[in-house]
C-alpha angles and dihedrals in degrees: 000000000000127000091255093055091050092049091052092050092051091047091054093050094052090046089059090053090049093051091048089048091051093049090050092052093048092053091049092051091047089050097049098041103035114019104033096051091051093051090048092051092047090050092050091048090051092050090048091052095047090054095055116123137179112283096037116131109225143171122227124221087254091059097255115145121209148134120258107247096179144347117227124215091237094068097267132116131210112226123201109218117174092330090313121115117218128181118222135168113257088240087066092067110098104178151314117305133208094192099067114107 
């Protein structure tokens, strides 16, 4: 083999490492900027929903504002909206509200 052929073989080997490194960096960026924040937000939302108690003023994902009247053992809540009681899944609660009366 000549020196030129040896240099070309070495360049191809380092190019493979460069490609692998680039893919690894892209996967890491995707994880830290896309997947991890979503997991953190989902965990915070689950903690929020597990800490709900009667009397909390909440907003549903549909935009309905009300006060929690009771929490059922089957994972549903009863919302009091303008003297009307409505039953929702706990997962339908989006956040706390300041508009409920």
